[in-house]
Structure formats: C-alpha cells, structure tokens
C-alpha positions, 0 to 999 in steps of 0.5 A: 500500500502506498501511503504517500499518494493515498489522498491524491487523485490524478486530477490534483497534485500537492504544492506546498502542502495544498492540493491544486486542481488539474485546471489550476496546474494547466493555467500555471503551465500555460502561463509558463509557456507564455513566459518562455516564448515571450520575446520581452518581459511581460506585465501582469495584465498581459499574462491574464490576457494571453496566458491564464484564466482567472481574476487578478488575485488568481493570476498573482498567485500563479506568478508568485508560485512560478517565482517561488519555483525559480521559473520566473523572475521580476525584471522590474516592479511590474514585469516578469520573464522566464528564467534560464531554468524555465527556458531550458525545460522547454528547449527554448533559447536561453 
C-alpha cells in the first residue's frame, strides 16, 4: 500500500502542502509557456490576457508560485520573464 499518494487523485497534485486542481496546474503551465516564448518581459495584465484564466488575485498567485519555483523572475516592479531554468525545460533559447 502506498501511503504517500493515498489522498491524491490524478486530477490534483500537492504544492506546498495544498492540493491544486488539474485546471489550476494547466493555467500555471500555460502561463509558463507564455513566459518562455515571450520575446520581452511581460506585465501582469498581459499574462491574464494571453496566458491564464482567472481574476487578478488568481493570476498573482500563479506568478508568485512560478517565482517561488525559480521559473520566473521580476525584471522590474511590474514585469516578469522566464528564467534560464524555465527556458531550458522547454528547449527554448536561453
């Protein structure tokens, strides 16, 4: 019996002790793909418009999660870009 994954379903996964839905994961992934292939740093509103579904607080949570994981970095107070690590994960030019 596998006690580590007994409470998890294929539709969810754990992040920092909380369960996130498959849809929430997909939105984070969409945001990361957008960041990796963006030709210049992007703003919060561009992330919401082109990459992920959700309210401002939800998009903010996605951005913070990706910053925490080292996949995004801030280039200024309100602009973000993918890190070299993120670009390498997707085989994009770093």
